[in-house]
Steps between C-alpha positions, in 0.01 A plus 500: 500500500379210296168487680443873429567464130269194488226697678525794260503289200194290608294789651265745337729788587706498180199517259344780716826702492525457122134603450547797732814623317324459155201708624735771632673520169170592337418787734634848412691614801565867407200635302505842668877535461477394139239768428718777644832376355697800370274773642769641731749530210241665273406740780867594568568560131192724459599697816850560352363665177477881537348574169324201320453708187876581466653426173187577305469704185522839676814703421755537778520847646795643691812376321660645186612239235864616483530491881352148512747387227790639686400349836450154340847536334659579837318216667624247239861631508502458880505122443788526262710711726386448858609771746814421705441325831533719811800463728440259786420647838786448745430561858791574736770462233684812615605364838 
């Protein structure tokens, strides 16, 4: 073991390995991946949007104001008073 360590310290192998590792640190390893980073997420998001112009300045057609107010009121009150939980399903309890 001592001879191997002496050989490595006195050889030109160590400076060569250090030089090689320093050169590798300067080379970009993923230029193509970096250019395309996030493309899949942006594509998935754009495919999930049905109407990109939704929420613009155009008036909403198809719902009356009082009906909308009532439905929102019922929606909010459902969190204050949640519906009762259904009875658990019992299989073969009558035997």
